N, C-alpha and C positions, 0 to 999 in steps of 0.2 A: 696577460695571469685569466687564468680560470679561480671562478669563486669555489670557495670551498663551502660546502654545506652545511657542513657539522659545525664550523664556527661561523656561522651566519650570511647571509644573503651580501656576496659580493665582500666579505669580511677579510682582511688581509692579514696575517697571522703577527707582520712585523711591524702594525701599523700601533699606532700610539694607546693610550686606555680608552676603553668606549666610554660614552657618557650613562649606557646603562648596558646588563648584561642578564640573558636570564639564568636566572637561579634552578629552578624547576619548574616542573608542572605536575599536578594530580588532579584527579577527578573525583566529584564529589555526587556519587548516585542515588537517586532517590531522597526523601526527608533528609535535609541537610543543617549545621547550624550556620552555613554562609548564604544561603538564598533560597527563596522561596520557589525553587525547581533544580533540577541538575546540575551541576554547571562545573567546568574546568578551568583551575585557577592557574596563572601564573604567578609567580613569586621573581619579582625582577631587583636585583643591586645595581649601584652604584661602584665605576671601579674607586673614585677614592669614596670610602665610606661614610656614607651623610644619612641622617636619622629621616628628613623628608627629600620627596626628590625634587633634584634641582629644576630650575626654570628650561624651556629648551632655547639654548642659545641660537640667533639671527641667524649665523651662519649655517647651522644644521639643519633651521628649517627650511631656509633657503635650498639648502642639496637632496633636504626628502622630499621638497615641494615638487621639485623636479624631476626626480625617480616616477615619481604618483604621475607626474604628469605625463611621462612620456610611456605611462601603462593606462591613460585614463581614469586616471580615480583622483579624487580632489583631496588637496590638502586637509585635515581635519582641526578644527581650534581644538588648541591643548595650552595648557597654562604652565604642563612639565612634561619632563620628557615619558612617565608612565602615562599619563593622558595620551599623549602623544602613542605611543602603543599602542593602547584602547583603541585610539580613534583609527588607526590604520586595519588594526585586526577589524574592527566594524566595517570598515568600508570594503576589504576585503569579504567578508561573508556576506554583505550585505548586495555585492554584485554577483555571487555565485546563485543567491536565493536562501541562504542559509540565516537562519535569526541572531541575529546578533546584541551586543550586551544591552541596550536599549529597553528591551524585553524582560531582563532581570532585576527583580527587586532584592536588593540585601537586606540582611537581618545586621541590626544594631550592633557595633562594637566589632564586627567580626573581621572584615577585610581590612586589613592594614593598606596604607599611603603606598605601597609598591606590590600591592598584588591589583593582576585584571584580570576580570571575572567575566566568562563568556558562557552561553549556553552549552549544553553538554548533550545535544540532540544525538551528534554523531562525534566519535569522540576522536577519530581521524581529523575531519575537518577541524574540529577546534584547536588541535594542538597545533594541524601544521598552520591554522590562521595565527595564532600566538606565537610560534618558531620563526615565521614569516617576519610579522611586525616589529620583535624582537630583534632581529637577526638586521631590519633592514636600519634600523635607529643605531645601532650597535657600528654598522658598517660605513654608514654615511657619516658619523660620529668620526668614525676612526681614519676617515680620510682614505678610505679605501678607491681603488682603481672605479671611476666612474662605469665605463663599460661594464667590466665585469658584476657590478650590483645591477646594472640593469639585465644582463643576462640572467642572471641569478634570481630575481623578482619577477619576470616575465615566466621562467621555469616556475617557480614554486605558487604563482599565481594561475597559472594552465594545471598543475598537478593540483591547487588545491579545488577548483571547479571541476575537474573530472573526478575525482573524487565525492565529491559533494552528489555530482550528479547520478554519479553511478551509484550512489546510495540511496538517494531521496525517493520516494515512492513512486510508481508510476501510475497513469492514469486511473486504472482500473483500483490499484491498493487505494489510492486518493478515496476513491467513491466509498470501498469499503469503510476507510478508515474514518471516511467524515461522517459516513451512516451509526458509527460506532458509536461517537462521541456525543451524536445527535441524541441516540437511544440511549446512553448512558451505559454501553457495552464494553467491558473493561477486554481491551487487546492488545496485543503487543505482535514485533516481529521477532521471529524468530532470533536468536542469537546467534545462531551458526548456521543459518539459511534466512538471511534478511527478505529474500523474494516470497516467503510463505508467511501467515498471518494468522494469528492463535486467537480466537474468539475465549474469552471466558479460562481460567486458570484450575490447573494439578488436573482432578480426575473428570470436571468439569469443562474441557477444552473443547473446542471444533477446529480442524487447523484449515485452512485454505490457502491455493496454490491459483491464485486468481481467482476464477469459481471451482477449482476441483476441488473437494472436499476429503481429509484423510478415510472418510469411508468408500470414496470411488475406487472402483479396484480396477486393478493395470488390465485386466483384460476385455472390460466397458467401453475404456480411453483407447484402446487400441480397434475398439470392433467400431465406435463412434467416429474415428479418425478416418477411416477407411468408408467413403461412401459406398462402393458397391457391399460391402458387408454388412452396412446398416440398412441396405436397400434390400437385401435378400432376406435378413431376419424380421425388419417390420412385414416386409411382403408374405412372407410364412405365415405370421399372426394376422393376416386380414388389414391389416394397417393397407389407406393407399399410398402406393407410390408408385413414381411415373416408371415408363419403363425403361430401360436401360441397356449397355453393354460396355463392358472394359476392349479395349483396341489398344493395340501394338505401334500400328501403322497409320499413316494417312489414308493409307489406301483402306483398311479397316473401318478408319473414323467416316469415310464417306460412305462404303456402306450401309453402314448401322446408321448414319441420318437419312438417309434417302430410304431406309425401311422405317424410320420411326416417321417420316414425313417431315416437310420445314414447317414453320421454323423449330430447330434443336438446337439443344444446348449440349457444348463440349467444354468438360474442364478436370483438372487433376483429379487421381481417385482420391488424393491426400492432401489435397490444397486447403488450407486458409487465410481467413481474414480475405475472403473474394479475389485472390489472385489467379489469375490464369483461367475466369471464368469468360465463358464467349457466347451467344447467341448466333447463328449460322441460318443462312435463309437460302443459300444454294451451292451445288456440288463444289465452284471455285472459291469460297471460303474457308473448306473446312481444314487442308493442310495448315494455313498460318494459323484457324484456332487450335490445332493438333500440337502444334510447336510450341505456341504460347503457353499451352496446359503443360505440357511436357517441360517447361520449360522451370516451371512454380512448383512441382511436384513430383512423387515418385511412386514406381508401381503402377503405371499404366497410366491413362486414361480415360475416362468416360465420357461416353455419349449419353444422354438421357431423352426422350419425348418433353416437348416443353408443354407444360400445363395450362391452360388458359386460368385468368380470372388475377385476382390481387393474389400480392405478396404478403405474407405475417409472420414476424419474430414473437413465439410464445415461450417466455422464461419460466420453467417449472425448477421447485424446487421442495423438496421434503414432502412429494405427493400433493403437491398443491399449486394452481398458477398463481404465478407474484406479479405479471406485467404481460401484456402485449404491445406491441408497436407495428401499424402498417406501414409499408414501404411502398412509397408511390412513385411511379417508374417516372423520370421528365418527360412533361408532356406539354404543348403550347394550344390554345385554342384560336380557332381561324377567326378571320372578322372580313374576309372577302376582297381586302385591299392589300393587306402585308404579306410580304413571302415568309415562308419559314425563318430564314435567316433573320427578318426582322424582328420575328414576332419571338425569335430567342434572345435576340439585344435587346427588345423593350423588358422581356421578363426578367435578362439578367439586372436590369436596371432599374428592377423595380423592390424598392426593400421589403414590401409585402409579401411579395415571392420568393425572396433568399433567405429573407429572416423572417418568416410570420411569425406571430406572436403565440398561437399553439402547436406550432409544430418545428420541427428542425431541419433547414434545409440549406442547399447553397446552389452557387450556380451551375448552370447548363455548360457540361465540357463538349467541346467539339470533335468528337473520334470518330475514327472509319465507320466503327459500327453505326453511327449516327444517319449517314447518308444510306448505307444497307436497311435501315430498318424504316429510313421513308421512303427508297424504293421500293420495299416490300407493299408498303402501301398507297403505291403511284404518285408518290410524291418524291420533290428533292430538297433542298433549301432556297433553291430559285423560283419555285413554285408558289401561289397563292391559292391556300385552302380557301373552300367555301365559309361562310358565315357560320359561326356555332359547331365546325367541326372539331372534333379534340384530336388533336395529331400525336401519336406517342415517337418521342425523341428517341427514344434507348430504350430498350427493353430491360437492361440491366436496372437494376431501381435502390441504386446504391448512393449515398447522400454525397459521394466523392466524386460522382459524376452530374449531380444536379438531381438526384432523387429527394423525394420529403417523406421525411418518419415522422408519424403521429401515433397519439398513442390513446388506443382504444380499449384499453385493460378492463372498462367498466361495460363494454359491451359487445363482451366475449358467451356465445353462448353456451350453455350447460355441457352438449354435447361433445363440441370442441374442446372445451376444459375437461373434460372425462377423456377423451381422446389423445390431448397431450401428455395427462399426467399418465397414460396407459403407457404413451412412448417410451416416456423417460423410465417405468419400471421396467420394459422388455429388455432395455439396453442395461440396466440398472445403476443409471444416473442420479447420484442424490441430485446436481442438478445440471439443468439441459435447457439449451437455446434450440428450439426445435423450430428453421424455417418451411413455412406450408402456405401451399398456393390453394384459397379457397373463392369463391364466388361472393360471399361474404361472411365475415367474422360473427355478425350476429345470426345467421341463419346454420343448421344442423351442415355438418359437412357432407351427409348423405345425400345432401338435395340437388347438390350439384358438384360440377368438377374438383378434385378434390386431389392433391400429393406431395408428399413429405417432400423437400426439395433434397434437406439435408439436417441430421443432428448434432449438434457443437456439447462435447463433453466439460468445454471449461468456455463456455459463451463468455464474450465480453459482456459491460453493463452497462458503459459508458454512453453509448448511444440510449440505450432502454430509459437510462437514469434522467436523461436532459431530457426525452421526450415525455416523461412520465412530469416531471417538474413543472415543463409546459403546462399541463392541465389538472396539477395538484396532487399528481400520484406519487406517492413514496414508494417507489418499486425497490429499490435495495433495501429500503427497509422493512417490505414485506419480504423479502429474501431473507434478510438476517433474522427474522421474527419468526421466520419456519423452521430454518437449521440451526438457532441456538434460541432456543424461547424461552422468554423468562424467568422460568422456573430453573432454569439451569445458569443463571445469570450471578447467584450468589459468589462472592468475590471469597477467596481460599483463606479461612481465619489464621491467622499470624500471632504469635505472641512471642514477645522479646523479653528476655534478660538480657541487660546491659550490664557486665559486670564492671567492678575494680579492681583491682590485682588483689590477690588473694581471695577472692568470691567465686571465682572459675568452677571448684570442685564443687564447692554446695550448689552452684546453681543449675551444675550439668543433673546433679542425682535428682533436685526436683522437676527439671526441664522431665525429664526421663519418665520420673512421677505422673508430670500433667498428660504425656502423649499417652501411656499406660492407661490411666483414667478416660483418656477421649478414645482409645481404642476399644474398651471394654465396654461402653458405654452405649456405642454408636458406631461400633465396626471401623473406625476411620485407621487408616494407614497413615500414621503423621511422621512425617519428616523434622528430624530434630538434628539441627546442625550450630557448630561451633567453626573457630578459625581453620582447624586441621580436616574437615571434611563435612559432610550429611550422612546420617544416617537414614536408611531408608528401606523400607519392604524386605527387612532383615539384613540388609548388607550395607556396607561402609563405601562410601563414594569420597575418595581425597584428588580431588581436582582442581585447589586454589589457584586458576591462572590468572588472576590479579588479584590488587590487593583491596581489602574490607570485606564488605557482606555481599556485594553484589554478585560473585558470583553462586554461593549458595543460593541466594532468591532466585536467582535465572534457574538453576536446576531443577528448584521446588515447581516453580509457576509452569516450568515447561513438561514436568514429570506428569505422564497420566497415570500413576499411581498414587499421587497423595491429595487428601484430603484436607491435610490442616498441617502449619508449619508449626516449630518451635524454636527461635533462634536466641545461643548462648553467646552474644560477644562482647568485646573489652570496649568499656566508653571510648576508649583513646583512639579504637579502630575505627568508630561511628563518628570520631568529631572528624578526623583526618579526612576520611573518604565516604561519607554519609551512610545511613541506615540500609540505603538498596532497596529500596523499597517505599513508593511514595503511601502506601496506608500500612500500618500498625492496628491489630485491633487492643490489645492490652498489652503494657508495659509494666516490666518492674524495673527499677534502677536503683543501684547499689548508689551507697553515699559517697561521693567524688566532688573535685572545683568544677566537672562537668555537669554534674547532676541535673543542677536549675536549667540550665541554659536545653538541654536534649529534652526534659519536662515538657518547658516553655516549645518547642520546635514539634515534639509528639501531641500535645495536648490541640495549639493550633489545628490540626490535622483530624481532630475527633478520634486520639487516642485516649483510652481509659488508663491511666496511672495508678498503678498500685506499689504500697510500699515493698520494699524486695522480698523483705519474709515472709509475704504472703501466703498460706497455706495452698493446697490445688483447689479446695471448694469453694476458695474465695477467688479464685482464678477463671473457676466454670463459673461462678455465678457472671463475672462480670464480663465474659465471654457471649453469655447469653443474652447482654444488652448489647451486642456490638452489630453493626452494620453485616457482618459475615452472619449471622448466627440464623442457621435453617430454621422455620417454623416446624418443619418435619427431617428427620434426616429423609431425603428422597431416594429415588431408584438410582441416584449417580455411585449411590455405593454399593458394597459389596455384601454388605451383612442384612441380615434382615430385621435388624434393632430397630424401632419406631419409636421412641424414647424423644422425648423434647430437654434442650439442654435447660438445666437447672434445678431437673427435677430429682 
């Protein structure tokens, strides 16, 4: 027998009445009457209708516990079938790293005895966890086939984990999100493209795909991704770069390396993440390096001259240097007694070297390049270097091979900072990660060997963020401050007309008057939304893809044309599905059974609640005192108006 995924986990259509069934799931977005955060609410019901959930029968508890144990999940403590469903959903969410109901604070007198409430970080994950938990209890209570229940439960848990893993922010997004939270910068993942983060709201937004901003042009990214074009562009403008040649065959690579002189660097023309990069010391090493580079990129292979010195990553954003770290290649210090192999073993066993307090490092990895590098120095793993001799183990300074990253942001010479900013401008990059080899970052680049190895249009920030934190430097914070400065962080003003039946027409008229007043006084483009659509910039958009006000709020927040928003929404919709946003500046609530509860929710979030019949001047006065109120209308608007709100 196979499990019917629609009927529940392993549920058999001909089984007896289940102890509990799923009556429905609804999502409450933004501020809502149920909880202190967006939530998914599952309404359960019992086969034989009862007013309160029945206790968990001993036999059912045993069966559920056995099914969970076979999936390495513990049986939750539960007094009744509803708390059992909640506990199973929480266990599944916690196992895949998603928030569970233990972090939700319910508002008084809203959740009924048959409701299961979980956080709404990701709607698909929340719904999947609730359906899986309710389905398991229903199937186990209905005495469905045990093997079918196990198979369906395993499939649903696996799908749940895949869905959450695919949606949750990656390391780079996580750094940006954590920085925004720390700085109080409003952010969101785009509703239609979650890989992209939007800083700010409406017209004041800035979009980031990793560290590529919306202002970065396609041509700039293409040139930066091509190491040869980058080299040529910078060389034309007098920027120091190593001599290089594009090669198509191993023989061409050998000739180029011999012309440049050894050691030489072999790498993909369009490679990323240091993949396929090799340093060669002799002709017989070139063919292997060429094949590795060709395997990791396209468009040919680059052979370039090795630049002596130390390697640094400089992060530039919006014409300013945000952070610099040095990439120290792995090395050991001879003592006149131990072999190189023993010195490496000691280094890897020393926490002070593998995990230094002021830097980020890792164990030295023994790769074929290690023996070649040692041979170039007249050594081998079994040789004993003299006391005090610094032995380079691997010329590639990457942490994954044992390199050490150390923040030097506050040691950068002004001329080197100026060079880095100029490089980003030449390539027209809003954010750039510049890898450069210098004798010393604290001395002008003109005083010694110097060369830009490559420039990254979407540089990773996790490494430079970690090294900065180890020395008290907030590199991601500096980046956010430059690309999205404080003067552009004011939230989009939102006014809400929460209407009761019969009030829709007058409320729409007053909303139109308010929008016209804001546009006339400040030159704002005001979005006006109701359940049927959004009027914005002279058009009306009718795309209600889901219940509630959320679809309208999402559209307005992500619109680069919106300066403010006025919502006209039925109170029944706001109660059922949430207000759709985590903040409202001014709300006007019609009289209804829900008015008091909605007012409590809004006022607890800092909303100014006005009488429903308030005139436009009163709304403008209230808006002037809100957190979204600009001291002046800044350059983010298209108008030359410089009035203050309330004047």
